[in-house]
C-alpha positions as a printed Julia matrix, in Angstrom:
179×3 Matrix{Float64}:
   0.0     0.0    0.0
   1.39    3.37  -1.04
   1.39    6.25   1.42
  -0.64    9.11  -0.06
   1.12   12.45  -0.47
  -0.38   15.49   1.23
  -0.38   19.19   0.39
   1.49   21.66   2.62
  -1.8    22.84   4.18
  -2.87   19.24   4.88
   0.52   18.51   6.44
   0.16   21.53   8.72
  -3.29   20.38   9.86
  -1.86   16.91  10.56
   0.96   18.5   12.56
  -1.53   20.42  14.67
  -3.65   17.33  15.37
  -0.56   15.23  16.12
   0.82   17.89  18.45
  -2.48   18.03  20.33
  -2.52   14.25  20.75
   1.06   14.33  22.07
   0.15   17.12  24.49
  -2.61   14.96  25.97
   0.01   12.3   26.74
   2.28   14.89  28.37
  -0.65   16.26  30.39
  -1.68   12.86  31.78
   1.79   11.64  32.8
   1.71   12.98  36.4
  -1.63   11.24  36.94
  -0.44    7.77  35.88
   0.21    6.59  39.44
  -0.61    3.66  41.69
  -4.18    3.74  42.97
  -5.78    5.56  40.03
  -8.28    3.8   37.77
  -8.02    3.77  34.0
 -11.45    5.41  33.89
 -10.21    8.34  35.98
  -7.36    8.81  33.5
  -9.76    8.64  30.55
 -12.06   11.23  32.13
  -9.14   13.62  32.73
  -7.88   13.23  29.16
 -11.3    13.72  27.6
 -11.84   16.87  29.65
  -8.42   18.16  28.53
  -9.11   17.37  24.86
 -12.52   19.07  24.86
 -11.99   22.01  27.2
  -8.31   22.89  26.8
  -7.51   21.8   23.25
 -10.96   22.58  21.82
 -10.8    19.27  19.95
 -12.67   15.96  20.14
 -11.7    12.37  20.78
 -11.87   10.22  17.65
 -12.23    7.1   19.79
 -15.4     8.1   21.62
 -18.3     6.51  19.74
 -16.11    5.04  16.98
 -17.83    1.77  16.04
 -19.56    1.9   19.42
 -16.38    2.42  21.46
 -17.5     3.84  24.84
 -14.46    5.87  25.95
 -12.27    8.75  24.77
  -8.99    6.83  24.93
  -7.61    3.31  24.87
  -5.66    2.29  27.97
  -3.91   -1.08  28.0
  -2.3    -2.43  31.15
   0.45   -5.06  31.24
  -0.38   -7.96  28.9
  -3.28   -6.23  27.13
  -2.09   -5.85  23.53
  -3.99   -2.68  22.69
  -7.32   -0.89  22.76
  -8.04   -1.58  26.41
 -11.32    0.01  27.46
 -10.87    2.3   30.47
 -12.83    1.24  33.52
 -12.46    0.25  37.16
  -9.0    -1.32  36.76
  -6.68    0.15  39.41
  -3.04    0.79  38.51
  -0.26   -0.68  40.68
   3.46    0.04  40.97
   5.35   -1.88  38.3
   2.46   -1.92  35.81
   3.24   -0.91  32.26
   0.47    1.2   30.79
   0.0     2.17  27.17
  -2.3     5.09  26.49
  -3.49    5.4   22.9
  -5.1     8.69  21.96
  -6.58   10.09  18.76
  -7.81   13.66  18.56
  -9.67   15.39  15.77
  -8.97   19.06  15.13
 -10.28   20.87  12.06
 -11.3    17.51  10.52
  -7.77   16.07  10.81
  -6.75   13.18  13.05
  -3.69   12.93  15.26
  -3.11    9.4   16.58
  -0.33    8.41  18.96
   0.41    6.45  22.1
   2.87    6.37  24.95
   4.03    3.73  27.4
   4.28    4.58  31.1
   5.75    2.62  34.01
   3.71    3.09  37.18
   6.05    3.98  40.04
   9.06    4.16  37.7
  10.22    0.53  38.09
   9.08   -2.67  36.4
  10.46   -6.09  35.5
  13.52   -6.54  33.29
  11.39   -8.14  30.57
   8.94   -5.22  30.63
  11.88   -2.81  30.33
  13.07   -4.8   27.31
   9.6    -4.59  25.76
   9.52   -0.83  26.22
  13.03   -0.46  24.76
  12.1    -2.72  21.82
   8.97   -0.7   21.04
  10.87    2.58  21.13
  13.72    1.29  18.97
  11.2    -0.18  16.53
   9.5     3.19  16.25
  12.8     4.95  15.53
  13.76    2.38  12.9
  10.34    2.75  11.27
  10.7     6.53  11.17
  14.02    6.15   9.33
  12.23    4.32   6.48
   9.53    6.95   5.91
  10.02    9.02   2.77
   8.23    9.77  -0.47
   7.66    6.5   -2.31
   8.11    4.19   0.68
   5.36    1.75   1.53
   3.9     0.25   4.68
   5.68   -3.08   4.11
   9.06   -1.32   4.39
   8.01    0.27   7.67
   6.71   -3.04   9.02
   9.9    -4.87   8.05
  12.01   -2.35   9.96
   9.91   -2.88  13.08
   9.96   -6.67  12.67
  13.78   -6.71  12.64
  13.9    -4.95  15.99
  11.24   -7.22  17.5
  13.15  -10.3   16.31
  16.34   -9.02  17.92
  14.55   -8.78  21.29
  12.7   -12.1   20.78
   9.3   -10.43  20.73
   6.6   -10.85  18.11
   4.4    -8.38  16.28
   0.6    -8.46  16.41
   0.15   -7.74  12.71
  -3.49   -6.7   12.94
  -2.6    -3.83  15.26
   0.48   -2.1   13.9
   0.84    1.61  13.67
  -1.07    4.83  14.03
  -2.65    6.97  11.38
  -2.83   10.65  10.68
  -4.76   12.48   8.04
  -8.35   13.28   7.19
  -9.66    9.86   8.27
  -9.27    7.58  11.25
  -6.45    5.07  10.61
  -5.6     6.66   7.24
């Protein structure tokens, strides 16, 4: 699949939406602590998106999805639905956020370690994911395709002896969800 080229004005709108999504993840970091529920985090982020950023969550209502964000804890692969789950020290938490601003989507996620310390294997997983992201970014250029990006990530995962869940790779930006 070829990556579609965008005009300078479309690229700027994508930058704005992406920046807003990233700012949500910066905002929530001090609240990702032991004792908080994933629903409390979701409520804080939705309030921030709507009232501070003057944007909307793309997740809320998407194909019936009931929350503004996806919060996955420990072995949950992705798209965890925020609820009554309480965070504990040592948990690894991935928060996946997509905001819509001026009809453009910004989609990103970030991994947090509750309490700052986790298992060695969890640390390896976090390092693997970050290195995979950086290797993928190196492959992105005009004319590249998604298979090239995926192959770069797969090489890093193989090196760490992790596997890729192929149905859930990547984040989209543009004028549609998962573009």
